C-alpha positions, 0 to 999 in steps of 0.5 A, spaced: 778 899 620 784 892 618 780 886 617 785 880 620 785 873 618 790 868 621 792 860 622 796 857 628 803 861 624 801 867 624 797 873 620 796 870 613 791 876 611 790 884 613 786 888 608 785 896 611 778 899 609 779 906 606 776 911 610 769 913 610 767 907 607 761 902 609 761 895 611 757 892 607 755 884 604 758 886 598 765 888 602 765 883 605 764 876 599 770 882 596 774 881 601 772 873 603 774 873 595 780 875 596 783 871 602 780 864 598 785 866 593 791 867 598 790 860 601 789 858 593 795 860 593 800 858 599 797 851 598 799 851 591 806 854 593 806 849 599 805 842 595 810 844 590 815 845 597 813 838 598 814 835 592 821 838 591 822 836 599 820 830 601 814 825 600 809 825 606 811 820 612 807 813 612 800 812 615 795 807 618 789 809 614 786 806 619 787 808 625 786 815 627 791 820 631 786 820 636 786 812 638 793 813 639 791 813 647 788 805 645 795 803 644 799 804 650 793 799 655 793 795 650 800 793 648 801 792 657 795 787 656 798 783 650 806 784 653 809 776 653 803 772 651 804 768 644 799 766 639 799 760 634 796 763 629 791 769 626 785 765 629 787 764 636 
């Protein structure tokens, strides 16, 4: 039997169970700990590669990606309007 864990990129961890072994809590905990270590190593390597290449792109912390659908209609309403200051 094989335990396979995948992410959006593909398979990240596979562990094969020895013939005649029994799946129990101890085995599941061991497998999940191995997966956790694999993920930790992956993120350390990814962090090192990001530090060497380019910084994170700038972003606005007060506008979530799920709010992007609001920008188009808001631009249509405000197009052509001029404001004298922040209060108007």
